[in-house]
Residue frames as a rotation matrix with the C-alpha (Angstrom) as fourth column:
UNK 1
-0.596 0.297 -0.746 30.14
-0.057 0.911 0.408 26.77
0.801 0.286 -0.526 6.53
UNK 2
-0.073 0.662 0.746 27.03
-0.966 -0.234 0.114 26.19
0.250 -0.712 0.656 8.61
UNK 3
-0.976 -0.215 0.045 26.66
-0.217 0.914 -0.342 23.14
0.033 -0.343 -0.939 10.75
UNK 4
-0.428 0.860 -0.277 23.47
0.199 0.388 0.900 21.13
0.881 0.330 -0.338 10.69
UNK 5
-0.427 0.239 -0.872 23.04
0.904 0.123 -0.409 21.78
0.010 -0.963 -0.269 14.41
UNK 6
-0.865 0.082 -0.496 22.38
0.024 -0.979 -0.205 25.45
-0.502 -0.189 0.844 13.70
UNK 7
-0.665 0.639 -0.387 19.58
-0.645 -0.229 0.729 24.46
0.377 0.735 0.564 11.30
UNK 8
-0.932 0.250 -0.263 18.03
0.323 0.903 -0.285 21.85
0.166 -0.350 -0.922 13.59
UNK 9
-0.536 0.775 -0.334 15.12
0.082 -0.346 -0.935 24.06
-0.840 -0.529 0.122 14.60
UNK 10
-0.209 0.449 -0.869 14.21
-0.890 -0.455 -0.021 24.75
-0.404 0.770 0.494 10.98
UNK 11
-0.696 -0.122 -0.708 14.57
-0.522 0.762 0.382 21.11
0.493 0.636 -0.594 9.93
UNK 12
-0.786 0.345 -0.513 12.60
0.519 0.820 -0.243 19.61
0.337 -0.457 -0.823 12.80
UNK 13
-0.842 0.523 0.133 9.94
-0.535 -0.777 -0.332 22.29
-0.070 -0.351 0.934 13.13
UNK 14
-0.729 0.654 0.203 6.57
0.556 0.738 -0.382 20.84
-0.400 -0.166 -0.901 14.05
UNK 15
-0.812 0.538 -0.224 3.68
-0.577 -0.685 0.445 21.82
0.086 0.491 0.867 11.83
UNK 16
-0.621 0.588 0.519 0.41
-0.055 0.628 -0.777 20.34
-0.782 -0.511 -0.357 13.13
UNK 17
0.334 0.795 -0.506 -1.46
-0.630 -0.211 -0.748 21.21
-0.701 0.569 0.430 9.94
UNK 18
-0.256 -0.508 -0.822 0.81
-0.941 0.324 0.092 18.80
0.220 0.798 -0.561 8.03
UNK 19
-0.812 0.027 0.582 -0.56
-0.256 0.881 -0.398 15.80
-0.524 -0.473 -0.709 9.93
UNK 20
-0.818 0.561 -0.124 -3.16
0.096 0.346 0.933 13.69
0.567 0.752 -0.337 8.09
UNK 21
-0.372 0.788 0.490 -6.77
-0.909 -0.417 -0.019 14.29
0.189 -0.452 0.872 9.02
UNK 22
-0.384 0.325 0.864 -9.02
-0.418 0.774 -0.476 11.58
-0.824 -0.544 -0.161 10.43
UNK 23
0.712 0.689 -0.140 -10.70
-0.396 0.229 -0.889 11.24
-0.580 0.688 0.436 7.04
UNK 24
0.343 -0.677 -0.651 -7.35
-0.855 0.062 -0.514 10.76
0.389 0.733 -0.558 5.30
UNK 25
-0.656 -0.571 0.494 -6.30
-0.739 0.621 -0.262 8.15
-0.157 -0.536 -0.829 7.86
UNK 26
0.057 0.770 0.635 -9.61
-0.324 0.616 -0.718 6.34
-0.944 -0.165 0.285 7.37
UNK 27
0.792 0.196 -0.578 -9.08
-0.598 0.064 -0.799 6.33
-0.120 0.979 0.168 3.60
UNK 28
-0.194 -0.938 -0.288 -5.59
-0.902 0.286 -0.323 4.90
0.385 0.198 -0.901 4.03
UNK 29
-0.613 0.012 0.790 -6.93
-0.539 0.725 -0.429 2.22
-0.578 -0.689 -0.438 6.36
UNK 30
0.492 0.858 0.148 -9.69
-0.396 0.372 -0.840 1.35
-0.775 0.355 0.523 3.88
UNK 31
0.700 -0.287 -0.654 -7.07
-0.661 0.086 -0.745 0.90
0.270 0.954 -0.130 1.13
UNK 32
-0.070 -0.819 0.570 -4.74
-0.930 0.261 0.260 -1.22
-0.361 -0.511 -0.780 3.30
UNK 33
0.289 0.166 0.943 -6.10
-0.028 0.986 -0.165 -4.61
-0.957 0.021 0.290 2.11
UNK 34
0.993 0.061 0.099 -5.58
0.100 -0.009 -0.995 -3.58
-0.060 0.998 -0.015 -1.52
UNK 35
0.476 -0.879 0.026 -2.06
-0.842 -0.464 -0.275 -2.37
0.254 0.109 -0.961 -0.81
UNK 36
-0.045 -0.470 0.881 -1.24
-0.680 0.661 0.318 -5.62
-0.732 -0.585 -0.349 0.99
UNK 37
0.612 0.344 0.712 -2.59
0.232 0.783 -0.577 -7.67
-0.756 0.519 0.399 -1.92
UNK 38
0.953 -0.290 -0.088 -0.59
-0.199 -0.381 -0.903 -5.63
0.229 0.878 -0.421 -4.43
UNK 39
0.155 -0.933 0.324 2.59
-0.986 -0.124 0.115 -6.06
-0.067 -0.337 -0.939 -2.40
UNK 40
0.084 -0.060 0.995 1.97
-0.289 0.954 0.082 -9.81
-0.954 -0.295 0.062 -2.19
UNK 41
0.902 0.266 0.339 1.43
0.243 0.337 -0.910 -9.97
-0.356 0.903 0.240 -5.96
UNK 42
0.702 -0.705 -0.096 4.64
-0.621 -0.542 -0.566 -8.03
0.347 0.457 -0.819 -6.56
UNK 43
-0.013 -0.698 0.716 6.54
-0.858 0.375 0.350 -10.35
-0.513 -0.610 -0.603 -4.22
UNK 44
0.450 0.265 0.853 5.19
0.093 0.936 -0.340 -13.32
-0.888 0.232 0.396 -6.16
UNK 45
0.996 -0.066 0.051 6.24
0.041 -0.142 -0.989 -11.87
0.073 0.988 -0.139 -9.51
UNK 46
0.393 -0.910 0.135 9.71
-0.899 -0.411 -0.150 -11.02
0.191 -0.062 -0.980 -8.20
UNK 47
0.030 -0.362 0.932 10.14
-0.592 0.744 0.308 -14.51
-0.805 -0.561 -0.192 -6.76
UNK 48
0.607 0.302 0.735 9.23
0.303 0.767 -0.566 -16.05
-0.735 0.566 0.374 -10.10
UNK 49
0.860 -0.257 -0.441 11.65
-0.498 -0.612 -0.615 -13.93
-0.112 0.748 -0.654 -12.13
UNK 50
0.003 -1.000 0.004 14.79
-0.991 -0.003 0.131 -15.88
-0.131 -0.004 -0.991 -11.32
UNK 51
-0.677 -0.216 0.703 13.63
-0.201 0.974 0.105 -19.40
-0.708 -0.070 -0.703 -12.17
UNK 52
-0.883 0.414 -0.222 11.69
-0.135 0.231 0.964 -21.24
0.450 0.881 -0.148 -14.85
UNK 53
-0.403 0.829 0.388 7.96
-0.896 -0.271 -0.351 -21.06
-0.186 -0.489 0.852 -14.23
UNK 54
-0.972 0.185 -0.149 6.10
0.149 0.964 0.222 -24.30
0.184 0.193 -0.964 -13.64
UNK 55
-0.245 0.969 0.034 2.38
0.369 0.060 0.927 -25.01
0.897 0.239 -0.373 -13.23
UNK 56
0.201 0.302 -0.932 2.39
0.977 0.006 0.212 -24.35
0.070 -0.953 -0.294 -9.46
UNK 57
-0.686 -0.508 -0.521 4.11
0.533 -0.838 0.116 -21.00
-0.496 -0.198 0.845 -9.97
UNK 58
-0.826 0.456 0.331 1.53
0.102 -0.457 0.884 -20.06
0.554 0.764 0.331 -12.58
UNK 59
0.143 0.910 -0.390 -1.27
0.672 0.200 0.713 -20.86
0.726 -0.364 -0.583 -10.13
UNK 60
-0.098 -0.264 -0.959 0.46
0.939 -0.344 -0.001 -18.89
-0.330 -0.901 0.282 -7.41
UNK 61
-0.955 -0.283 -0.088 0.70
0.229 -0.894 0.386 -15.84
-0.187 0.348 0.918 -9.68
UNK 62
-0.508 0.839 0.193 -2.95
0.170 -0.122 0.978 -16.18
0.844 0.530 -0.080 -10.75
UNK 63
0.224 0.588 -0.777 -4.12
0.899 0.183 0.398 -16.47
0.376 -0.788 -0.487 -7.13
UNK 64
-0.466 -0.463 -0.754 -2.12
0.723 -0.690 -0.023 -13.38
-0.509 -0.556 0.657 -6.15
UNK 65
-0.978 0.142 0.154 -3.63
0.003 -0.727 0.686 -11.45
0.209 0.672 0.711 -9.06
UNK 66
-0.173 0.971 -0.167 -7.11
0.463 0.230 0.856 -12.69
0.869 0.071 -0.489 -8.13
UNK 67
0.021 0.129 -0.991 -6.60
0.992 -0.128 0.004 -11.38
-0.127 -0.983 -0.131 -4.58
UNK 68
-0.874 -0.345 -0.342 -5.69
0.291 -0.936 0.200 -7.97
-0.389 0.075 0.918 -5.99
UNK 69
-0.744 0.646 0.169 -8.81
-0.015 -0.269 0.963 -7.94
0.668 0.714 0.210 -8.15
UNK 70
0.062 0.785 -0.617 -10.99
0.778 0.349 0.522 -9.02
0.625 -0.512 -0.589 -5.21
UNK 71
-0.285 -0.233 -0.930 -9.51
0.845 -0.520 -0.129 -6.30
-0.453 -0.822 0.345 -3.00
UNK 72
-0.998 -0.058 -0.028 -10.08
0.034 -0.850 0.525 -3.70
-0.054 0.523 0.851 -5.73
UNK 73
-0.408 0.913 -0.018 -13.68
0.232 0.122 0.965 -4.83
0.883 0.389 -0.261 -6.14
UNK 74
0.095 0.424 -0.901 -14.28
0.973 0.153 0.175 -4.72
0.212 -0.893 -0.398 -2.39
UNK 75
-0.626 -0.394 -0.673 -12.79
0.552 -0.833 -0.025 -1.23
-0.551 -0.388 0.739 -2.20
UNK 76
-0.943 0.306 0.132 -14.87
-0.071 -0.572 0.817 -0.04
0.325 0.761 0.561 -5.15
UNK 77
-0.175 0.937 -0.303 -18.03
0.511 0.349 0.785 -1.48
0.841 -0.018 -0.540 -3.62
UNK 78
0.234 0.238 -0.943 -17.47
0.968 -0.152 0.202 0.30
-0.095 -0.959 -0.266 -0.31
UNK 79
-0.742 -0.650 0.161 -16.14
0.665 -0.745 0.057 3.57
0.083 0.149 0.985 -1.77
UNK 80
-0.581 0.556 0.595 -19.50
-0.057 -0.757 0.651 5.26
0.812 0.344 0.471 -2.14
UNK 81
0.313 0.804 -0.505 -21.11
0.455 0.340 0.823 3.95
0.833 -0.488 -0.260 1.03
UNK 82
0.228 -0.285 0.931 -18.84
-0.625 -0.776 -0.084 5.65
0.747 -0.562 -0.355 3.53
UNK 83
0.872 0.064 0.486 -18.24
-0.439 0.544 0.715 2.46
-0.218 -0.837 0.502 5.49
UNK 84
-0.143 -0.989 -0.046 -14.92
-0.974 0.132 0.184 0.70
-0.175 0.071 -0.982 6.00
UNK 85
0.268 0.172 -0.948 -14.31
-0.575 0.818 -0.014 -2.78
0.773 0.549 0.318 4.65
């Protein structure tokens, strides 16, 4: 039986080429508003699952979905220009 300590060097080996490039980090940062809007929409849907939906809840869900659509549109409009939102 081998102990994990003997494999520590292999498990925690540092590989600098595995780090994201500056371009990949910029792409992730550009998508951050969309990801935040999608998480907020998911939180809204989950919160509304355990109770009867009323008019205010319906508006809340529509606003969350509208924010996702706006973030997607903003990301699509800036995707070809090379500039961050």
